All heavy atoms as TSV, in Angstrom:
chain	resi	resn	atom	element	x	y	z
A	1	MET	N	N	5.589	5.324	6.221
A	1	MET	CA	C	5.354	6.253	7.395
A	1	MET	C	C	5.966	7.547	7.123
A	1	MET	O	O	5.864	8.464	7.926
A	1	MET	CB	C	5.960	5.590	8.659
A	1	MET	CG	C	5.287	4.248	9.129
A	1	MET	SD	S	3.585	4.411	9.680
A	1	MET	CE	C	3.731	5.496	11.019
A	2	GLN	N	N	6.703	7.734	6.013
A	2	GLN	CA	C	7.394	8.953	5.666
A	2	GLN	C	C	6.410	10.165	5.850
A	2	GLN	O	O	5.343	10.262	5.291
A	2	GLN	CB	C	7.869	8.927	4.234
A	2	GLN	CG	C	8.618	10.182	3.806
A	2	GLN	CD	C	9.939	10.224	4.247
A	2	GLN	OE1	O	10.642	9.245	4.240
A	2	GLN	NE2	N	10.479	11.441	4.599
A	3	GLY	N	N	6.838	11.089	6.710
A	3	GLY	CA	C	6.090	12.256	6.930
A	3	GLY	C	C	5.118	12.216	8.097
A	3	GLY	O	O	4.570	13.270	8.549
A	4	TYR	N	N	4.754	11.034	8.581
A	4	TYR	CA	C	3.917	10.871	9.688
A	4	TYR	C	C	4.745	11.337	10.964
A	4	TYR	O	O	5.954	11.289	10.923
A	4	TYR	CB	C	3.453	9.490	9.905
A	4	TYR	CG	C	2.247	9.085	9.142
A	4	TYR	CD1	C	2.401	9.035	7.746
A	4	TYR	CD2	C	1.099	8.722	9.778
A	4	TYR	CE1	C	1.285	8.619	6.975
A	4	TYR	CE2	C	-0.004	8.271	8.964
A	4	TYR	CZ	C	0.057	8.294	7.641
A	4	TYR	OH	O	-0.999	7.860	6.918
A	5	ARG	N	N	4.118	11.758	11.949
A	5	ARG	CA	C	4.817	12.209	13.171
A	5	ARG	C	C	3.992	11.906	14.403
A	5	ARG	O	O	2.805	11.697	14.332
A	5	ARG	CB	C	5.136	13.689	13.128
A	5	ARG	CG	C	3.964	14.671	13.105
A	5	ARG	CD	C	4.370	16.097	12.830
A	5	ARG	NE	N	3.238	16.921	12.672
A	5	ARG	CZ	C	2.490	17.553	13.565
A	5	ARG	NH1	N	2.840	17.331	14.846
A	5	ARG	NH2	N	1.414	18.286	13.283
A	6	ILE	N	N	4.688	11.819	15.549
A	6	ILE	CA	C	4.116	11.599	16.878
A	6	ILE	C	C	4.182	12.891	17.571
A	6	ILE	O	O	5.241	13.639	17.588
A	6	ILE	CB	C	4.805	10.497	17.532
A	6	ILE	CG1	C	4.677	9.144	16.871
A	6	ILE	CG2	C	4.270	10.370	19.045
A	6	ILE	CD1	C	5.386	7.989	17.505
A	7	ASP	N	N	3.129	13.251	18.270
A	7	ASP	CA	C	3.100	14.571	18.961
A	7	ASP	C	C	2.490	14.398	20.394
A	7	ASP	O	O	1.961	13.350	20.668
A	7	ASP	CB	C	2.144	15.467	18.123
A	7	ASP	CG	C	2.320	16.950	18.413
A	7	ASP	OD1	O	3.139	17.262	19.228
A	7	ASP	OD2	O	1.590	17.759	17.809
A	8	ASN	N	N	2.645	15.403	21.210
A	8	ASN	CA	C	2.019	15.402	22.565
A	8	ASN	C	C	2.905	14.551	23.550
A	8	ASN	O	O	2.653	13.402	23.750
A	8	ASN	CB	C	0.559	14.961	22.666
A	8	ASN	CG	C	-0.340	15.903	21.924
A	8	ASN	OD1	O	-0.087	17.060	21.836
A	8	ASN	ND2	N	-1.468	15.356	21.465
A	9	GLY	N	N	3.866	15.181	24.171
A	9	GLY	CA	C	4.800	14.490	25.080
A	9	GLY	C	C	5.953	13.911	24.411
A	9	GLY	O	O	7.066	13.951	24.942
A	10	VAL	N	N	5.825	13.532	23.130
A	10	VAL	CA	C	6.892	12.967	22.369
A	10	VAL	C	C	6.850	13.732	21.016
A	10	VAL	O	O	5.873	13.994	20.403
A	10	VAL	CB	C	6.697	11.465	22.106
A	10	VAL	CG1	C	7.696	10.981	21.035
A	10	VAL	CG2	C	6.812	10.734	23.411
A	11	ASP	N	N	8.100	14.154	20.565
A	11	ASP	CA	C	8.185	14.802	19.294
A	11	ASP	C	C	9.084	13.901	18.320
A	11	ASP	O	O	10.297	13.866	18.611
A	11	ASP	CB	C	8.869	16.157	19.403
A	11	ASP	CG	C	8.935	16.959	18.177
A	11	ASP	OD1	O	8.136	16.667	17.199
A	11	ASP	OD2	O	9.863	17.749	18.058
A	12	PHE	N	N	8.455	13.314	17.312
A	12	PHE	CA	C	9.186	12.452	16.473
A	12	PHE	C	C	8.525	12.416	15.063
A	12	PHE	O	O	7.397	12.337	14.982
A	12	PHE	CB	C	9.184	10.959	16.975
A	12	PHE	CG	C	9.980	10.004	16.125
A	12	PHE	CD1	C	11.351	10.058	16.081
A	12	PHE	CD2	C	9.274	9.182	15.284
A	12	PHE	CE1	C	12.032	9.132	15.225
A	12	PHE	CE2	C	9.937	8.269	14.463
A	12	PHE	CZ	C	11.312	8.308	14.402
A	13	GLU	N	N	9.339	12.533	14.013
A	13	GLU	CA	C	8.883	12.442	12.666
A	13	GLU	C	C	9.456	11.179	11.960
A	13	GLU	O	O	10.728	10.971	12.014
A	13	GLU	CB	C	9.173	13.680	11.865
A	13	GLU	CG	C	8.536	13.551	10.452
A	13	GLU	CD	C	8.593	14.868	9.711
A	13	GLU	OE1	O	8.480	15.963	10.310
A	13	GLU	OE2	O	8.701	14.803	8.469
A	14	PHE	N	N	8.637	10.406	11.408
A	14	PHE	CA	C	9.079	9.122	10.806
A	14	PHE	C	C	9.792	9.444	9.452
A	14	PHE	O	O	9.375	10.317	8.713
A	14	PHE	CB	C	7.880	8.177	10.457
A	14	PHE	CG	C	7.319	7.608	11.732
A	14	PHE	CD1	C	6.293	8.311	12.358
A	14	PHE	CD2	C	7.724	6.394	12.217
A	14	PHE	CE1	C	5.712	7.762	13.514
A	14	PHE	CE2	C	7.151	5.840	13.365
A	14	PHE	CZ	C	6.135	6.489	14.028
A	15	GLY	N	N	10.807	8.696	9.176
A	15	GLY	CA	C	11.534	8.792	7.908
A	15	GLY	C	C	10.993	7.809	6.995
A	15	GLY	O	O	9.832	7.349	7.033
A	16	ASP	N	N	11.840	7.294	6.069
A	16	ASP	CA	C	11.417	6.343	4.985
A	16	ASP	C	C	11.432	4.969	5.637
A	16	ASP	O	O	12.417	4.194	5.560
A	16	ASP	CB	C	12.452	6.435	3.856
A	16	ASP	CG	C	12.058	5.619	2.752
A	16	ASP	OD1	O	10.890	5.152	2.612
A	16	ASP	OD2	O	12.902	5.296	1.874
A	17	VAL	N	N	10.318	4.658	6.271
A	17	VAL	CA	C	10.164	3.311	6.903
A	17	VAL	C	C	8.673	2.875	6.749
A	17	VAL	O	O	7.850	3.683	6.565
A	17	VAL	CB	C	10.534	3.442	8.424
A	17	VAL	CG1	C	9.592	4.320	9.176
A	17	VAL	CG2	C	10.587	2.095	9.035
A	18	SER	N	N	8.516	1.623	6.657
A	18	SER	CA	C	7.178	1.070	6.468
A	18	SER	C	C	6.921	-0.076	7.553
A	18	SER	O	O	7.905	-0.616	8.111
A	18	SER	CB	C	6.917	0.497	5.164
A	18	SER	OG	O	7.803	-0.473	4.789
A	19	ILE	N	N	5.644	-0.344	7.740
A	19	ILE	CA	C	5.227	-1.416	8.632
A	19	ILE	C	C	4.492	-2.502	7.840
A	19	ILE	O	O	3.478	-2.152	7.267
A	19	ILE	CB	C	4.407	-0.919	9.837
A	19	ILE	CG1	C	5.127	0.231	10.557
A	19	ILE	CG2	C	4.054	-2.029	10.741
A	19	ILE	CD1	C	4.212	0.950	11.609
A	20	ALA	N	N	4.950	-3.683	7.822
A	20	ALA	CA	C	4.305	-4.772	7.069
A	20	ALA	C	C	2.946	-5.088	7.704
A	20	ALA	O	O	2.796	-4.848	8.960
A	20	ALA	CB	C	5.224	-6.000	7.029
A	21	ALA	N	N	2.041	-5.504	6.936
A	21	ALA	CA	C	0.771	-6.032	7.495
A	21	ALA	C	C	0.997	-7.020	8.626
A	21	ALA	O	O	1.775	-7.961	8.369
A	21	ALA	CB	C	-0.088	-6.595	6.457
A	22	GLY	N	N	0.462	-6.801	9.749
A	22	GLY	CA	C	0.614	-7.714	10.922
A	22	GLY	C	C	1.949	-7.519	11.567
A	22	GLY	O	O	2.319	-8.235	12.509
A	23	GLY	N	N	2.745	-6.514	11.125
A	23	GLY	CA	C	4.053	-6.229	11.726
A	23	GLY	C	C	3.971	-5.236	12.802
A	23	GLY	O	O	2.950	-4.814	13.329
A	24	TYR	N	N	5.180	-4.764	13.183
A	24	TYR	CA	C	5.255	-3.767	14.277
A	24	TYR	C	C	6.535	-2.861	13.973
A	24	TYR	O	O	7.354	-3.181	13.165
A	24	TYR	CB	C	5.455	-4.384	15.650
A	24	TYR	CG	C	6.792	-5.226	15.668
A	24	TYR	CD1	C	7.882	-4.599	16.175
A	24	TYR	CD2	C	6.903	-6.496	15.259
A	24	TYR	CE1	C	9.129	-5.303	16.259
A	24	TYR	CE2	C	8.100	-7.186	15.304
A	24	TYR	CZ	C	9.222	-6.568	15.799
A	24	TYR	OH	O	10.362	-7.229	15.888
A	25	LEU	N	N	6.506	-1.716	14.642
A	25	LEU	CA	C	7.643	-0.854	14.601
A	25	LEU	C	C	7.787	-0.229	16.015
A	25	LEU	O	O	6.840	0.343	16.552
A	25	LEU	CB	C	7.456	0.256	13.558
A	25	LEU	CG	C	8.537	1.261	13.336
A	25	LEU	CD1	C	9.792	0.593	12.801
A	25	LEU	CD2	C	8.026	2.382	12.462
A	26	VAL	N	N	8.980	-0.426	16.600
A	26	VAL	CA	C	9.242	0.215	17.910
A	26	VAL	C	C	9.742	1.575	17.740
A	26	VAL	O	O	10.682	1.811	16.910
A	26	VAL	CB	C	10.266	-0.609	18.709
A	26	VAL	CG1	C	10.625	0.017	20.048
A	26	VAL	CG2	C	9.676	-2.097	18.953
A	27	VAL	N	N	9.180	2.527	18.400
A	27	VAL	CA	C	9.715	3.961	18.400
A	27	VAL	C	C	10.253	4.173	19.795
A	27	VAL	O	O	9.645	4.331	20.756
A	27	VAL	CB	C	8.604	5.001	18.104
A	27	VAL	CG1	C	9.128	6.394	18.046
A	27	VAL	CG2	C	7.846	4.642	16.764
A	28	ALA	N	N	11.667	4.127	19.785
A	28	ALA	CA	C	12.391	4.252	21.065
A	28	ALA	C	C	12.913	5.643	21.279
A	28	ALA	O	O	13.236	6.341	20.409
A	28	ALA	CB	C	13.535	3.266	20.985
A	29	ALA	N	N	12.983	5.962	22.595
A	29	ALA	CA	C	13.512	7.279	22.912
A	29	ALA	C	C	15.014	7.301	22.623
A	29	ALA	O	O	15.526	8.322	22.152
A	29	ALA	CB	C	13.438	7.512	24.487
A	30	ASN	N	N	15.759	6.214	22.760
A	30	ASN	CA	C	17.178	6.111	22.462
A	30	ASN	C	C	17.403	4.753	21.777
A	30	ASN	O	O	17.473	3.761	22.426
A	30	ASN	CB	C	17.963	6.229	23.782
A	30	ASN	CG	C	19.471	6.221	23.542
A	30	ASN	OD1	O	19.986	5.274	22.936
A	30	ASN	ND2	N	20.140	7.287	23.966
A	31	VAL	N	N	17.593	4.828	20.459
A	31	VAL	CA	C	17.765	3.597	19.708
A	31	VAL	C	C	18.946	2.796	20.160
A	31	VAL	O	O	18.813	1.561	20.292
A	31	VAL	CB	C	17.787	3.857	18.143
A	31	VAL	CG1	C	18.110	2.640	17.362
A	31	VAL	CG2	C	16.512	4.498	17.672
A	32	ALA	N	N	20.070	3.360	20.347
A	32	ALA	CA	C	21.317	2.642	20.736
A	32	ALA	C	C	21.087	1.953	22.055
A	32	ALA	O	O	21.421	0.722	22.193
A	32	ALA	CB	C	22.451	3.619	20.893
A	33	SER	N	N	20.432	2.592	23.060
A	33	SER	CA	C	20.250	2.032	24.324
A	33	SER	C	C	19.194	0.844	24.205
A	33	SER	O	O	19.420	-0.217	24.834
A	33	SER	CB	C	19.712	3.051	25.367
A	33	SER	OG	O	19.451	2.492	26.521
A	34	PHE	N	N	18.118	1.093	23.447
A	34	PHE	CA	C	17.115	0.089	23.244
A	34	PHE	C	C	17.734	-1.166	22.585
A	34	PHE	O	O	17.480	-2.328	23.049
A	34	PHE	CB	C	15.936	0.605	22.439
A	34	PHE	CG	C	14.884	-0.386	22.233
A	34	PHE	CD1	C	13.813	-0.473	23.147
A	34	PHE	CD2	C	14.879	-1.270	21.152
A	34	PHE	CE1	C	12.814	-1.380	22.979
A	34	PHE	CE2	C	13.868	-2.197	20.961
A	34	PHE	CZ	C	12.791	-2.246	21.859
A	35	SER	N	N	18.583	-0.953	21.508
A	35	SER	CA	C	19.109	-2.005	20.816
A	35	SER	C	C	20.125	-2.828	21.662
A	35	SER	O	O	20.203	-4.035	21.509
A	35	SER	CB	C	19.796	-1.517	19.549
A	35	SER	OG	O	18.857	-0.995	18.660
A	36	THR	N	N	20.775	-2.207	22.607
A	36	THR	CA	C	21.663	-2.871	23.503
A	36	THR	C	C	20.878	-3.790	24.481
A	36	THR	O	O	21.250	-4.938	24.712
A	36	THR	CB	C	22.430	-1.837	24.366
A	36	THR	OG1	O	23.312	-1.108	23.454
A	36	THR	CG2	C	23.369	-2.557	25.377
A	37	SER	N	N	19.696	-3.265	24.918
A	37	SER	CA	C	18.870	-4.017	25.834
A	37	SER	C	C	18.090	-5.105	25.160
A	37	SER	O	O	17.763	-6.153	25.796
A	37	SER	CB	C	17.883	-3.054	26.560
A	37	SER	OG	O	18.614	-2.140	27.342
A	38	TYR	N	N	17.661	-4.869	23.914
A	38	TYR	CA	C	16.839	-5.844	23.173
A	38	TYR	C	C	17.440	-6.123	21.810
A	38	TYR	O	O	16.901	-5.670	20.728
A	38	TYR	CB	C	15.466	-5.280	23.000
A	38	TYR	CG	C	14.794	-4.883	24.384
A	38	TYR	CD1	C	14.870	-3.600	24.813
A	38	TYR	CD2	C	14.224	-5.863	25.171
A	38	TYR	CE1	C	14.233	-3.262	26.078
A	38	TYR	CE2	C	13.652	-5.554	26.418
A	38	TYR	CZ	C	13.670	-4.229	26.805
A	38	TYR	OH	O	13.124	-3.894	28.003
A	39	PRO	N	N	18.569	-6.797	21.767
A	39	PRO	CA	C	19.291	-6.928	20.463
A	39	PRO	C	C	18.542	-7.732	19.420
A	39	PRO	O	O	18.814	-7.640	18.241
A	39	PRO	CB	C	20.591	-7.614	20.821
A	39	PRO	CG	C	20.289	-8.254	22.179
A	39	PRO	CD	C	19.269	-7.398	22.856
A	40	SER	N	N	17.602	-8.554	19.840
A	40	SER	CA	C	16.893	-9.355	18.852
A	40	SER	C	C	15.696	-8.646	18.100
A	40	SER	O	O	15.176	-9.160	17.189
A	40	SER	CB	C	16.264	-10.627	19.563
A	40	SER	OG	O	15.347	-10.243	20.460
A	41	ILE	N	N	15.451	-7.441	18.609
A	41	ILE	CA	C	14.387	-6.670	17.951
A	41	ILE	C	C	15.038	-5.708	16.915
A	41	ILE	O	O	15.875	-4.932	17.211
A	41	ILE	CB	C	13.541	-5.798	18.964
A	41	ILE	CG1	C	12.889	-6.760	20.022
A	41	ILE	CG2	C	12.598	-4.914	18.316
A	41	ILE	CD1	C	12.153	-6.104	21.110
A	42	SER	N	N	14.582	-5.904	15.660
A	42	SER	CA	C	15.206	-5.167	14.545
A	42	SER	C	C	14.382	-4.063	13.984
A	42	SER	O	O	14.943	-3.182	13.273
A	42	SER	CB	C	15.572	-6.129	13.410
A	42	SER	OG	O	14.408	-6.871	12.929
A	43	HIS	N	N	13.105	-4.025	14.191
A	43	HIS	CA	C	12.282	-2.961	13.684
A	43	HIS	C	C	12.166	-1.790	14.636
A	43	HIS	O	O	11.177	-1.602	15.359
A	43	HIS	CB	C	10.956	-3.583	13.338
A	43	HIS	CG	C	10.925	-4.601	12.298
A	43	HIS	ND1	N	11.133	-5.952	12.621
A	43	HIS	CD2	C	10.860	-4.535	10.968
A	43	HIS	CE1	C	11.102	-6.646	11.496
A	43	HIS	NE2	N	10.962	-5.803	10.468
A	44	VAL	N	N	13.244	-0.991	14.680
A	44	VAL	CA	C	13.343	0.096	15.644
A	44	VAL	C	C	13.678	1.339	14.987
A	44	VAL	O	O	14.637	1.401	14.183
A	44	VAL	CB	C	14.434	-0.216	16.813
A	44	VAL	CG1	C	14.485	0.894	17.805
A	44	VAL	CG2	C	14.109	-1.580	17.446
A	45	VAL	N	N	12.978	2.432	15.316
A	45	VAL	CA	C	13.330	3.769	14.859
A	45	VAL	C	C	13.272	4.670	16.130
A	45	VAL	O	O	12.810	4.224	17.202
A	45	VAL	CB	C	12.319	4.364	13.820
A	45	VAL	CG1	C	12.399	3.505	12.575
A	45	VAL	CG2	C	10.963	4.408	14.338
A	46	GLY	N	N	13.781	5.859	16.045
A	46	GLY	CA	C	13.595	6.691	17.207
A	46	GLY	C	C	14.631	7.779	17.352
A	46	GLY	O	O	15.052	8.438	16.443
A	47	ASP	N	N	14.982	7.904	18.643
A	47	ASP	CA	C	15.715	9.065	19.150
A	47	ASP	C	C	14.756	10.250	19.172
A	47	ASP	O	O	15.075	11.324	18.630
A	47	ASP	CB	C	17.037	9.310	18.402
A	47	ASP	CG	C	17.996	8.174	18.539
A	47	ASP	OD1	O	17.986	7.496	19.616
A	47	ASP	OD2	O	18.829	8.035	17.632
A	48	TRP	N	N	13.569	10.041	19.717
A	48	TRP	CA	C	12.611	11.071	19.841
A	48	TRP	C	C	12.940	12.043	20.927
A	48	TRP	O	O	13.727	11.788	21.798
A	48	TRP	CB	C	11.215	10.582	19.940
A	48	TRP	CG	C	10.897	9.545	20.989
A	48	TRP	CD1	C	10.811	8.198	20.866
A	48	TRP	CD2	C	10.631	9.715	22.424
A	48	TRP	NE1	N	10.555	7.550	22.053
A	48	TRP	CE2	C	10.460	8.499	23.077
A	48	TRP	CE3	C	10.649	10.876	23.305
A	48	TRP	CZ2	C	10.162	8.355	24.459
A	48	TRP	CZ3	C	10.363	10.698	24.653
A	48	TRP	CH2	C	10.150	9.488	25.126
A	49	ASN	N	N	12.408	13.279	20.763
A	49	ASN	CA	C	12.565	14.317	21.745
A	49	ASN	C	C	11.292	14.361	22.621
A	49	ASN	O	O	10.268	14.096	22.189
A	49	ASN	CB	C	12.777	15.644	21.061
A	49	ASN	CG	C	14.083	15.691	20.302
A	49	ASN	OD1	O	15.117	15.366	20.777
A	49	ASN	ND2	N	14.007	16.132	19.074
A	50	GLY	N	N	11.489	14.822	23.809
A	50	GLY	CA	C	10.346	14.977	24.724
A	50	GLY	C	C	10.483	14.152	26.023
A	50	GLY	O	O	11.596	13.604	26.279
A	51	ARG	N	N	9.342	14.038	26.696
A	51	ARG	CA	C	9.418	13.277	27.882
A	51	ARG	C	C	8.037	12.780	28.226
A	51	ARG	O	O	7.033	13.564	28.098
A	51	ARG	CB	C	9.857	14.245	29.055
A	51	ARG	CG	C	9.990	13.549	30.408
A	51	ARG	CD	C	10.485	14.488	31.455
A	51	ARG	NE	N	10.585	13.809	32.702
A	51	ARG	CZ	C	11.694	13.623	33.315
A	51	ARG	NH1	N	12.797	14.158	32.974
A	51	ARG	NH2	N	11.739	12.980	34.451
A	52	LEU	N	N	7.962	11.598	28.624
A	52	LEU	CA	C	6.686	11.017	29.057
A	52	LEU	C	C	6.691	10.895	30.624
A	52	LEU	O	O	7.665	10.578	31.243
A	52	LEU	CB	C	6.466	9.620	28.507
A	52	LEU	CG	C	6.436	9.452	26.987
A	52	LEU	CD1	C	6.447	8.023	26.550
A	52	LEU	CD2	C	5.194	10.222	26.493
A	53	SER	N	N	5.561	11.389	31.187
A	53	SER	CA	C	5.495	11.452	32.577
A	53	SER	C	C	4.780	10.215	33.195
A	53	SER	O	O	4.632	10.135	34.464
A	53	SER	CB	C	4.649	12.670	33.029
A	53	SER	OG	O	3.320	12.583	32.667
A	54	ASN	N	N	4.450	9.247	32.454
A	54	ASN	CA	C	3.778	8.014	32.887
A	54	ASN	C	C	2.437	8.280	33.549
A	54	ASN	O	O	2.123	7.596	34.549
A	54	ASN	CB	C	4.710	7.172	33.784
A	54	ASN	CG	C	5.859	6.623	32.994
A	54	ASN	OD1	O	5.734	6.244	31.866
A	54	ASN	ND2	N	7.055	6.606	33.654
A	55	SER	N	N	1.772	9.342	33.102
A	55	SER	CA	C	0.460	9.627	33.733
A	55	SER	C	C	-0.582	9.768	32.638
A	55	SER	O	O	-1.021	8.699	32.091
A	55	SER	CB	C	0.567	10.866	34.594
A	55	SER	OG	O	0.831	12.034	33.816
A	56	SER	N	N	-0.979	10.927	32.283
A	56	SER	CA	C	-2.067	11.086	31.438
A	56	SER	C	C	-1.762	11.569	29.991
A	56	SER	O	O	-2.670	12.117	29.327
A	56	SER	CB	C	-3.077	12.117	32.025
A	56	SER	OG	O	-2.409	13.329	32.224
A	57	GLU	N	N	-0.503	11.378	29.516
A	57	GLU	CA	C	-0.247	11.814	28.158
A	57	GLU	C	C	-1.105	11.022	27.196
A	57	GLU	O	O	-1.353	9.856	27.378
A	57	GLU	CB	C	1.187	11.571	27.746
A	57	GLU	CG	C	2.170	12.571	28.181
A	57	GLU	CD	C	2.908	11.966	29.360
A	57	GLU	OE1	O	2.704	10.845	29.722
A	57	GLU	OE2	O	3.772	12.716	29.948
A	58	ARG	N	N	-1.482	11.713	26.198
A	58	ARG	CA	C	-2.237	11.016	25.086
A	58	ARG	C	C	-1.444	11.398	23.795
A	58	ARG	O	O	-1.689	12.402	23.161
A	58	ARG	CB	C	-3.632	11.594	24.964
A	58	ARG	CG	C	-4.468	10.876	23.933
A	58	ARG	CD	C	-5.814	11.358	23.965
A	58	ARG	NE	N	-6.276	11.245	22.548
A	58	ARG	CZ	C	-7.493	11.548	22.183
A	58	ARG	NH1	N	-8.354	12.093	23.029
A	58	ARG	NH2	N	-7.887	11.443	20.925
A	59	ILE	N	N	-0.442	10.570	23.549
A	59	ILE	CA	C	0.411	10.880	22.366
A	59	ILE	C	C	-0.476	10.652	21.092
A	59	ILE	O	O	-1.444	9.821	21.169
A	59	ILE	CB	C	1.641	9.951	22.278
A	59	ILE	CG1	C	1.363	8.507	22.243
A	59	ILE	CG2	C	2.575	10.269	23.442
A	59	ILE	CD1	C	2.578	7.663	21.945
A	60	SER	N	N	-0.191	11.401	20.054
A	60	SER	CA	C	-0.959	11.397	18.868
A	60	SER	C	C	-0.123	11.006	17.649
A	60	SER	O	O	1.035	11.447	17.585
A	60	SER	CB	C	-1.605	12.778	18.631
A	60	SER	OG	O	-2.374	13.132	19.761
A	61	LEU	N	N	-0.728	10.245	16.735
A	61	LEU	CA	C	-0.076	10.066	15.489
A	61	LEU	C	C	-0.721	10.928	14.430
A	61	LEU	O	O	-1.977	10.881	14.204
A	61	LEU	CB	C	-0.285	8.559	15.000
A	61	LEU	CG	C	0.340	8.140	13.671
A	61	LEU	CD1	C	1.851	8.310	13.697
A	61	LEU	CD2	C	-0.075	6.714	13.386
A	62	ILE	N	N	0.065	11.813	13.783
A	62	ILE	CA	C	-0.402	12.755	12.862
A	62	ILE	C	C	0.020	12.388	11.432
A	62	ILE	O	O	1.210	12.065	11.232
A	62	ILE	CB	C	0.177	14.159	13.182
A	62	ILE	CG1	C	-0.027	14.547	14.671
A	62	ILE	CG2	C	-0.424	15.243	12.303
A	62	ILE	CD1	C	-1.423	14.667	15.115
A	63	ASP	N	N	-0.940	12.377	10.500
A	63	ASP	CA	C	-0.472	11.954	9.119
A	63	ASP	C	C	0.138	13.095	8.342
A	63	ASP	O	O	0.265	14.206	8.834
A	63	ASP	CB	C	-1.702	11.317	8.366
A	63	ASP	CG	C	-2.768	12.267	7.992
A	63	ASP	OD1	O	-2.580	13.521	8.068
A	63	ASP	OD2	O	-3.826	11.752	7.628
A	64	VAL	N	N	0.514	12.929	7.138
A	64	VAL	CA	C	1.127	13.861	6.283
A	64	VAL	C	C	0.275	15.057	6.009
A	64	VAL	O	O	0.776	16.147	5.617
A	64	VAL	CB	C	1.700	13.319	4.997
A	64	VAL	CG1	C	2.745	12.274	5.262
A	64	VAL	CG2	C	0.602	12.666	4.108
A	65	ASP	N	N	-1.004	14.945	6.152
A	65	ASP	CA	C	-1.968	16.126	5.920
A	65	ASP	C	C	-2.251	16.838	7.185
A	65	ASP	O	O	-3.143	17.710	7.292
A	65	ASP	CB	C	-3.195	15.627	5.321
A	65	ASP	CG	C	-2.980	14.966	3.893
A	65	ASP	OD1	O	-2.216	15.563	3.168
A	65	ASP	OD2	O	-3.660	13.950	3.641
A	66	GLY	N	N	-1.597	16.427	8.350
A	66	GLY	CA	C	-1.834	17.051	9.607
A	66	GLY	C	C	-3.112	16.602	10.340
A	66	GLY	O	O	-3.500	17.045	11.375
A	67	GLU	N	N	-3.591	15.406	9.879
A	67	GLU	CA	C	-4.841	14.834	10.491
A	67	GLU	C	C	-4.443	13.834	11.558
A	67	GLU	O	O	-3.474	13.091	11.431
A	67	GLU	CB	C	-5.658	14.146	9.442
A	67	GLU	CG	C	-6.182	15.073	8.365
A	67	GLU	CD	C	-7.200	16.037	8.809
A	67	GLU	OE1	O	-8.052	15.632	9.729
A	67	GLU	OE2	O	-7.213	17.128	8.303
A	68	LEU	N	N	-5.191	13.815	12.638
A	68	LEU	CA	C	-4.978	12.871	13.790
A	68	LEU	C	C	-5.385	11.499	13.364
A	68	LEU	O	O	-6.337	11.235	12.698
A	68	LEU	CB	C	-5.816	13.339	14.907
A	68	LEU	CG	C	-5.761	12.612	16.241
A	68	LEU	CD1	C	-4.331	12.647	16.751
A	68	LEU	CD2	C	-6.749	13.140	17.230
């Protein structure tokens, strides 16, 4: 996921992390807070900037070439 980023409402760039086939990755607003609430979930990255309004955001995943 290195170099991929999330845009529109949330601003986050992925570091050196991968997602296994059939796996998952949680992108949390606050990793420490998320990990305290859900200690059994280990595939967590985050500390993104931004704000979600719980309405009509359409967050986007942008690849290293800037493609949606």
